[in-house]
Structures are given as C-alpha cells and as structure tokens.
PATOR-24963 format. One record per residue: x, y, z of N, C-alpha, C in turn; residue in three letters. Coordinates in steps of 0.001 Angstrom, whole numbers, padded with zeros to 6 digits, always signed. Example, Ala and Ser with C-alpha at 12.3 -4.5 7.8 and 13.67 -1.06 7.14 Angstrom:
% residues 2
+013190-005690+007800+012300-004500+007800+013200-003300+007800ALA +012850-002250+007080+013670-001060+007140+012900+000030+007870SER 
//
This chain:
% residues 270
+085588+102948+088795+086475+102709+088950+087234+101891+090664MET +087812+100200+090377+088554+100116+091722+089448+100447+092351ASP +089544+101957+092545+090626+102303+093303+091340+101227+094379PHE +091187+101505+094965+091462+100546+096668+091424+098920+095865LEU +091189+098691+094843+091371+097051+095044+090851+095987+095444GLN +089041+096154+096096+089054+095351+097561+088033+095316+096624LEU +087600+094961+095046+086336+095111+095254+085807+093022+095309ALA +085021+092516+096160+084409+091902+095696+085481+089955+096722GLY +086788+091297+097521+087577+090500+098709+087048+090765+099724LYS +086655+089360+100779+086375+089473+101606+086982+089959+102501PRO +086682+090991+103772+087538+091352+104688+086414+091507+105761VAL +087036+090797+107025+086865+090942+108290+086717+091536+109551LEU +085743+092132+109663+085438+093424+110829+085500+093357+112314VAL +086357+092736+113489+086143+093278+114526+085232+094499+115577PHE +084418+094238+116032+084761+095419+116862+083339+095968+116708GLY +082494+096132+115809+081345+096816+115807+080370+097234+117287VAL +080140+097984+117782+079247+098555+119074+078278+099290+118509ALA +078205+100680+117513+077539+100631+117405+077372+101456+116080ASN +077469+102850+115671+076945+103654+114955+078439+104741+115092ARG +078892+104664+115888+079825+105632+116170+081301+104352+116326LYS +080924+103812+115827+081953+103131+115927+083702+103205+115029SER +084676+103088+115323+085687+102903+114595+085752+102220+113425VAL +084809+100797+113932+084856+099448+113359+083509+099520+112040ALA +082445+100043+112514+081743+100119+111719+081497+100995+110752PHE +082043+102338+110934+082828+102908+109421+083769+102747+108398HIS +084620+102165+109323+085953+101152+108613+084677+100428+107979THR +083594+099524+108748+083020+098608+107166+082481+099708+106609GLY +081922+100039+106662+081015+100699+105614+081978+101373+104703ARG +083535+101965+104874+084235+102062+103665+084319+101395+103397VAL +085069+100329+103353+085484+099373+102700+084050+098364+101526LEU +082780+098412+102167+081525+097987+101307+081311+099504+100099GLN +081278+100708+100978+081408+101665+099426+082476+101366+098328GLU +083583+101021+099097+084814+100121+097837+084804+098958+097456ALA +083271+098174+097419+083229+096525+097118+083403+095769+097237GLY +083840+096329+098758+084663+094299+099156+083163+094072+099925ALA +083317+092507+100019+082363+092000+101108+082940+091288+102919ASP +082162+092478+103305+082116+092796+104496+081944+092167+105692VAL +082405+091421+106627+081510+090541+106720+082073+091179+108308LEU +081376+090615+109355+081723+091440+111177+081415+090442+111924TYR +082707+090531+112681+083228+090527+114479+082569+091014+115277ALA +081434+090691+116591+081066+091141+117640+081183+090271+118733VAL +080695+090932+120128+081004+090511+121331+080429+089498+121150ARG +078921+089583+121425+077631+088855+121854+076385+088556+121323SER +075768+087586+121256+074143+087662+120382+073771+088561+120490GLU +073582+089449+121798+072633+090579+121928+073501+091649+121046LYS +074664+091222+120630+075491+092655+119876+075218+092366+118539ARG +075009+090643+118234+075028+090978+116408+073728+090832+116058ARG +072381+091320+117181+070974+091377+116892+070921+092783+116421GLU +071797+093970+117076+071998+094958+117066+072378+095562+115872SER +073691+094441+115416+074001+095170+114377+073948+095124+113120VAL +073485+093703+113231+072972+093119+111916+071970+094477+111558GLN +071247+095495+112216+070417+095753+111789+071752+097350+111026LYS +072324+097449+111768+073897+098288+110982+073626+097996+109272LEU +073839+096619+110164+074804+095742+107985+073889+095262+106909VAL +072591+095505+107308+072407+094969+106665+072257+093302+106242GLY +072798+092623+105605+073086+091515+104761+073848+090823+104976ASP +074788+091732+105198+076308+091376+106133+076193+090528+106570ALA +076942+089216+107188+077264+088903+107919+077741+089309+109043PRO +077064+088552+110033+077539+089321+111839+077730+087434+112826VAL +078857+087331+112490+079494+086010+113613+079430+086804+115186TYR +079421+085625+115443+079379+086090+117355+081169+085692+117353VAL +081675+086325+118769+083204+086040+118979+083580+086722+120286CYS +083889+086874+121704+084054+087178+122592+086017+086737+122668ASP +086832+087566+122426+088097+087171+122209+088433+086943+122900VAL +088321+086885+124063+088793+086748+125736+088999+085197+125694GLU +087909+084217+125110+087619+083587+124548+088666+082487+123476HIS +089318+081405+123676+090235+080810+122405+089374+079594+121360GLN +088644+079566+122818+087415+078313+121843+086317+078765+120558ASP +086289+080594+121335+085095+081447+120416+085906+081501+118896GLN +087240+082208+119091+088119+082571+117979+088317+081308+117345ILE +088740+079976+117469+088730+078904+116877+087402+078669+116835ASP +086514+078900+117143+085003+078318+115524+084604+079687+115403ARG +085178+080497+115298+084741+081684+114600+086038+081982+112990LEU +086611+081017+113730+087383+080208+112281+086786+079760+111742GLY +086543+078580+111672+085681+077730+111008+084520+077823+110616ASP +083840+079125+111087+082364+079907+110636+082840+080451+109370GLU +083713+081406+109274+084435+081781+108100+084813+081142+107404VAL +085541+080200+107548+085895+079236+106378+085358+078702+106215ALA +083702+078450+105977+083295+077555+106237+082102+078466+104802ARG +081935+079716+105472+081553+080782+104795+082245+081489+103181ASP +083315+082107+103305+084770+082238+102252+086113+081429+102175ARG +086790+081249+101243+087419+080527+100500+088792+081260+101220ASP +088982+082360+101480+089770+083448+101337+089178+084768+102327ARG +090255+085604+103425+090570+086401+103461+091336+087462+102538LEU +091111+088542+102546+091679+089686+101829+092184+090446+103414ALA +091796+090453+104401+092366+090942+105514+091315+091001+106255GLY +091868+091519+107936+091006+091807+108823+091503+093506+109998ILE +090000+093679+109873+090639+094663+110902+090507+094048+112227VAL +091146+095035+113259+090954+094743+114827+091079+096362+115253HIS +089068+095551+115766+089179+097183+115981+088393+096928+117529SER +089027+096710+118689+088779+096280+119862+089919+096673+121080ILE +088782+097428+121871+089820+097588+122877+088688+097436+124434ALA +089414+097379+124859+088818+096952+126756+088718+097548+127800PHE +088765+098649+128724+089167+098656+130020+088173+099030+130937ALA +088374+097991+132484+087691+098251+133286+088124+099551+134466ASP +087050+100243+134631+087170+102293+135181+085863+101647+136173TYR +085820+100683+136660+085223+100416+137528+085098+100903+139315SER +086453+100945+138954+087204+101387+139993+087291+102861+140775ALA +086988+103451+139296+086990+105364+138980+088799+104997+138605GLY +088808+106533+139466+089878+107069+138426+090722+106360+139606TRP +092131+106516+139777+093565+105436+139901+094262+106171+139513LEU +095599+106972+140730+096984+106977+139911+097272+105387+139039PRO +098267+105665+138404+098761+104701+137532+099250+103952+138616PHE +099774+103866+139463+100686+102752+139965+100116+102003+141045HIS +098761+102777+141173+097612+101946+141844+097051+101063+140829GLU +097272+100778+139570+096743+100128+138466+096498+098210+139187THR +094338+097914+139500+094538+096687+139929+094709+095626+138615PRO +095870+095106+139078+096287+093879+138367+095158+093208+137424ARG +094195+093086+137594+093125+091938+136819+092574+092819+135946LYS +092228+093658+136330+091423+094875+135700+092987+095443+133958ALA +094350+095086+134808+095378+095902+133588+095518+094407+132817PHE +095334+092722+133390+095753+091950+132540+094426+091681+131777LEU +093080+092369+131462+092187+091638+130587+092174+092662+129980GLN +092569+093895+129740+093210+095312+129451+094038+094329+128287ALA +094771+093593+128167+095947+092694+127712+095465+092147+127046VAL +094765+091334+127573+093970+090407+126738+093433+090286+125133ASP +092131+091426+125971+091463+092004+125008+091669+092857+123538ILE +092703+093642+124273+092973+094850+123370+094255+095016+122684SER +094908+093914+123564+096367+093876+123020+096490+092272+122466CYS +096548+091136+122803+096673+089452+122830+095762+089270+122115PHE +094614+089755+121908+093555+089313+121008+093994+089078+119539SER +094684+090183+119080+095178+090630+117532+096361+089540+117130LEU +096751+088565+118476+097589+087475+118180+096987+086603+117750THR +096431+086353+118502+094890+085321+118818+094581+084862+117312ALA +094440+086186+116933+092810+085631+116112+093902+086024+114433ILE +095202+086696+114511+096298+086394+113348+096370+085091+113143ALA +096654+084272+113917+097258+083116+114647+096223+082277+114073ASN +095040+082390+114383+093891+081586+113779+093638+081747+112262ARG +093772+082423+111586+093232+082598+110526+094462+083386+109257PHE +095850+082323+110233+096954+082578+109256+096559+081859+107888ARG +096075+080707+107372+096100+080034+107197+094585+080316+106050GLU +093981+081739+106123+092448+082001+105317+093006+083297+105416GLN +094131+083990+105774+094454+085507+104692+094781+085059+103829LEU +094680+085709+102515+095885+085457+101571+096834+085876+101678ASP +097293+084641+101320+099227+084849+101477+100016+086109+101105PRO +099965+086073+099602+099899+087286+098880+100264+088801+099670GLU +098524+089232+099360+098235+090085+099358+097156+089823+100871GLN +097047+089840+101781+096300+089792+102896+097063+090601+103835GLY +095799+091793+104819+096409+092956+105068+095028+092675+106822SER +095985+092609+108031+095617+092847+108800+096230+094158+109467VAL +094959+095139+110454+095308+096471+110345+094451+096665+111646VAL +095090+096788+113144+094392+097495+113836+094129+098932+114316THR +093430+099137+115622+093421+100692+115489+093829+100849+116974ILE +095243+102231+117406+095628+101960+118553+095601+103383+118771SER +096447+104252+118648+095967+105908+119160+096948+106258+119030ILE +097469+107493+118675+098160+108756+118354+099076+108741+118945SER +099549+108805+120431+100270+108537+121317+100492+107848+122499THR +101409+106701+122608+101569+106043+123777+102699+106549+125013THR +103187+107961+124555+104227+108532+125278+103800+109728+126213ARG +102079+110337+125811+101832+111502+126168+100851+110739+128159MET +101078+110893+128837+101092+110137+130553+099777+110965+130243ALA +098300+110697+129601+097621+111441+130525+096889+110653+131717ALA +096630+111514+133012+095988+110931+133869+094598+109510+133767GLU +093874+110133+132826+092469+109764+132818+093039+108538+131871ASN +093897+108195+130669+093774+107166+129842+094421+105998+131257TYR +095255+105951+131891+095873+105207+132870+096927+103950+132244GLY +096548+103198+132827+096795+102271+131884+096455+101525+130712TYR +095745+102125+129808+095646+101995+128639+096219+102021+127353MET +097168+103162+127802+098026+103411+127015+099542+102406+127073ALA +100073+102155+127938+100846+101373+128306+099781+099894+127054PRO +098845+099430+127246+098142+098042+126385+098481+098757+125134VAL +098316+099993+124597+098413+100208+123493+099960+099613+123107LYS +100415+100138+123427+101736+100419+123181+102448+098860+123281ALA +102072+098042+124164+102056+096793+123981+101655+096185+121752ALA +100358+096733+122166+099780+096310+120735+100396+097144+119613LEU +100785+098144+119966+101705+099088+118322+103213+097790+118489ASP +103502+097399+119564+104670+096570+119377+104659+095291+118875SER +103674+095086+118500+102606+093144+118847+102621+093597+117014SER +102335+094563+116514+102446+094771+114836+103565+094629+113951ILE +105086+094494+114943+105649+094756+114405+106532+093062+114197CYS +106062+092943+115122+106447+091550+115615+106021+090535+114976PHE +104222+090367+115159+103182+090131+113770+104056+089983+112432LEU +104722+091053+111993+104574+091639+110814+105789+090167+109919ALA +106894+090261+111206+108184+089195+111176+108087+088094+110952LYS +106828+088015+112158+106753+086574+111978+105939+085625+110853SER +105140+086479+110190+104590+085642+109281+104952+086118+107940PHE +106299+087248+108189+107067+087537+106771+107568+086137+106366SER +107795+085050+107485+108604+084055+107570+107805+083079+106193GLU +106956+083386+106187+105798+082361+105385+104539+082806+104068PHE +105076+084202+104377+103346+084718+103700+103943+087000+103636SER +103483+087022+102336+103252+088103+102916+102243+089228+102435ARG +102113+088851+103939+100766+089494+104787+101385+090246+105708VAL +100737+091789+105593+101146+092746+106053+100342+093457+107665ARG +100934+093634+108919+099996+093991+109979+100846+095750+109873PHE +099744+096342+110455+100412+097505+110391+099017+098197+111004ASN +098721+099789+112151+098216+100633+112589+097418+101742+112119ALA +096268+101814+112686+096424+103564+112187+096240+104335+113420VAL +096494+105212+113924+096804+105522+115604+095767+106742+115436CYS +095304+107074+115685+094660+108440+115247+093828+109021+117331PRO +094158+110358+116782+093667+111258+117721+092107+111193+118527GLY +091906+112387+119532+090502+111167+120646+090019+111630+119837LEU +088607+110765+119841+087592+110526+118976+086095+111000+119827LEU +084978+110484+119571+084008+110962+120026+082909+109212+119150LYS +083298+108790+120475+083247+107362+120606+082377+106632+121703THR +081600+105724+121515+081013+105158+122477+081886+104801+123599SER +083224+104285+123153+084282+103447+124272+084934+104700+124815ALA +085188+105518+123738+085838+106974+124914+084978+107437+125921SER +083766+107693+125972+082651+108377+126772+082696+107257+127997ALA +083128+106282+128198+083856+105709+129395+084950+105893+130051GLY +085857+106791+129370+086852+107350+130118+086691+108607+130792ILE +087246+108188+132149+086886+110186+133194+087621+110856+132641PRO +086862+111833+132687+087454+113467+132262+087743+113710+130944GLY +087004+112490+130095+086947+112708+128012+087282+113852+127737TYR +085642+114617+127524+085245+115518+127241+086519+116876+126787VAL +086504+116607+128669+087561+117760+128679+088664+117588+127720ASP +089309+116159+128098+090731+116185+127347+090069+116822+125247CYS +089062+115902+125434+088872+116191+123562+088843+117354+122858TYR +088168+118077+123511+088335+119746+123574+089083+120436+123425LEU +090110+119985+124570+091732+120167+124208+092406+120014+123390PHE +092487+118307+122856+092796+118149+121211+091965+119125+120168ALA +091038+119229+120386+090874+119701+119081+090795+121019+119429GLU +091703+121805+120306+092150+123297+119454+093158+122549+119467GLN +094042+122172+119600+095861+121395+119286+095821+121089+117780ALA +094679+120333+117577+094751+120846+116252+095184+121488+115519THR +095785+122039+113675+096167+122105+113291+095125+123280+112539LEU +094115+122148+112089+093333+123117+112112+091853+123307+113295ARG +091979+122916+114078+090673+123367+114817+089858+123001+114636LYS +089765+121596+114730+088359+120602+114746+089684+119251+114458GLN +088743+118502+115687+088964+117469+116428+088545+116392+114796ALA +089883+115067+115445+089707+114105+113946+088452+112826+114273VAL +088228+113129+112858+087047+112406+112484+086738+111304+112552GLN +086094+110460+112902+085607+108784+112378+086349+108780+111098THR +084932+108825+110284+084698+108569+109394+086846+108729+108896GLU +087470+109244+109066+088943+109739+108233+089904+108407+109301GLU +089687+108399+109771+090177+106619+110162+089900+105451+109553VAL +088886+105501+109439+088105+104524+108605+088490+104531+107361ALA +088822+106174+106673+089321+106366+105740+090762+105354+105593ASN +091544+105679+106791+092809+105711+106810+093080+103770+106759ALA +091980+103393+107212+091887+101686+107564+091730+100748+106045ALA +090766+101774+105628+090702+100972+104528+091708+101063+103406ALA +092322+101587+103698+093513+101260+102527+094652+101031+102917PHE +094794+100766+103907+095929+100474+104432+095178+098666+104846LEU +094512+098225+104648+093957+096702+104313+093967+096120+102750ILE +093275+097567+101614+093722+097256+100821+095637+097441+099896SER +095182+096671+098534+096549+096818+097935+097369+098197+097646PRO +096185+098758+097625+097295+101068+097129+098075+100236+098560ARG +098385+100004+099959+098933+099949+100524+100607+099313+100699SER +100675+098734+099627+101816+097242+099566+103290+097058+100430SER +103607+098591+099933+104584+098525+100708+104782+098975+101942GLY +103520+099140+102685+103174+099786+103921+103384+098408+105334MET +104096+097728+105592+103941+097076+107103+104800+097477+108101ASN +104159+096791+109510+104758+097180+110398+104951+098504+111294ALA +103954+099162+110017+103317+100816+110477+102821+101624+111254GLN +102741+102027+112052+101541+103651+112557+101542+104384+112000ARG +100296+104331+111418+100025+105772+110366+098798+106660+111293LEU +099840+107703+111760+098709+108543+112939+098178+109317+112099VAL +096862+109768+112664+095639+110338+111872+095175+111292+113234ILE +095693+112858+113416+095797+113329+114501+095235+114744+114079ASP +095462+115146+112880+094947+116593+112364+096051+117349+112696ALA +097357+117016+112664+098779+117827+113411+098755+118366+114698GLY +097822+116842+115276+097953+118308+116494+099660+117661+117492MET +099862+116592+116912+101641+116695+118017+102196+117613+118138GLU +102124+118594+117187+103304+119218+116695+102709+120715+117001VAL +101992+121144+117398+101259+122489+117775+101032+122018+119154ASN +101178+121610+120155+101052+122126+121599+101119+122917+122181TYR +101871+123747+121272+102352+125094+121532+101489+125921+120841PHE +100619+126099+120303+099651+126772+119718+099932+127943+120339ASP +099934+129144+119740+099829+131032+119703+098271+130699+120710ARG +097202+130782+120680+096272+130744+120973+095727+129998+122456GLN +096686+128873+122380+096742+127974+123159+096987+128275+124823LEU +098799+129145+124377+099892+129607+125199+099295+130370+126049THR +098416+131626+124284+098391+132499+125436+096846+132500+126284THR +096082+131482+125925+095100+131486+127020+095110+130693+128305ALA +096290+129990+128076+096608+129734+129400+097689+131285+130531LEU +098184+131279+129488+098592+132842+130518+097795+133418+130720ALA +097143+133969+130459+095362+134739+131251+095134+134387+132029GLU +094752+132386+132023+093648+131937+133050+094356+132007+134247HIS +096205+131881+134320+097144+132323+135223+096979+133105+136266GLY +097269+134482+135713+097166+135631+135682+096021+136213+136730THR +094845+135291+136322+094161+135597+136994+093685+135380+138497ARG 
//
C-alpha cells in the first residue's frame, strides 16, 4: 500500500554526510516508500563516500555557498528528471574553530557564513527549483531545532540562525502561494546523535540532560525525525504549510520533571 503516495516520485535530498545524518535516514525512509530519491552533497569527496551508502541513486555535487553551483545543480536535475515532488533541506554549518565564546563576542564572519549556508541556502534552492517543483503537490522540508528560545551557551549563534530559517519557511510559503501550491514546512527535533552535533562544545552533557527531560526518558531518534520529514514531503500532509513540526518526545513540557528537580536539589545540598 502506497500510504505516503510517493511511489516513483522524485525527491531531492540535500545534506547527507554519513549514516548518522538526518538526510541519510530521510532518504532511506523515502526510498522505502517507493520514492525516486536523488541526493546533493557538498563536495566530490563527499559524493564518493555517499554513493557507497545510497547505491544506484543519483548523487550530485553542490556547495550551497556558491550560487553558480546551485544553478548548475538545477540544470543537472532538470536533465535527469522532468519534475520534483519535493526537496529535503538538511543543511547546517557553524564554524566553532574559535572555541566557546559568549554570544556577544560572536565573530561576524562566522555568523554570516552560518546564515548563508544554514538559512539562506533554503531560499536560494527554492528559487532555483521553483519551475521544477510540482506546482500542485510539491513540498519542501527543512530541518530546524525544537526551540530557538532556549539560550544554550554552547549552541550560541546557531539558534538565531535557525530562528531565521523558521521564519523563512513562512515567507517562502507565502511567496510561492502566488503561483503554486508548493508547501514549506520544518521538522524541529530535540537533541540528536549526529556527526554535526558532535562538533558542538559540551554537546554530550546537553544531550544526556535532554534525554532525561523527555517524558519517555529516551532521546529522540534520528529515524523519528526522518519519518516526520517523509510525511511532510508526502501529499498526506497536504493541509500543512508554513509549520514547525516539533519532534522532542515531550521534552518541552517536562523541564520540571520530579526526578530532575530532586537530583538537582540533592546535588545542591552537598
């Protein structure tokens, strides 16, 4: 049964780095649903490694910092597929090479690069592929974070960048509505075990705390995020547009969990 109604439909997935990537898991779920999945990765070296993971699926090279590469990708995809049913944007980059810094000391260059790659790339990709997306059922999904209102010191300037990404889906949805029914939504997971997150200073401690803050005492799994992304790509989510779909296992309602507060109180009395 083709529940997601994606059988044979081409979907372009950006952002696979390795087996831990949200993009990789999303592509796998889409393939299992019968979709014709295409991949876009950052470099030729990355293409070689990703090709081994995805078998015969097409893998293109596109560094989204460069508009000419986005334009070239559009031409290449148009040559191979007449139409796209959807695009998955799972791209984020932050330069933490300067180490942990308080937010007010954020390097301008690092912040602007993060905005360009992690946020503006969605707009640039959508604009380039606007003629190739199915005008009636096309869907674009980006991967954000569960909340941009939690001022975690180690996450730093990426939260404001993701806030801009969240806002962008609203404006893209409105803009595209002038000439199509293409939808834009975001999947917003809690803390995940990915290679990208491993580069964030102090991430492991935050991850372990977040896991205990969930209602089920188990962290969000990457497969759960991928399932949500596949649903948003599919026509089954046709009534959803300009939305953030939070996948955090109930964490946002459970910060005052009795076990957490008791442990903190006991620690403070020692």
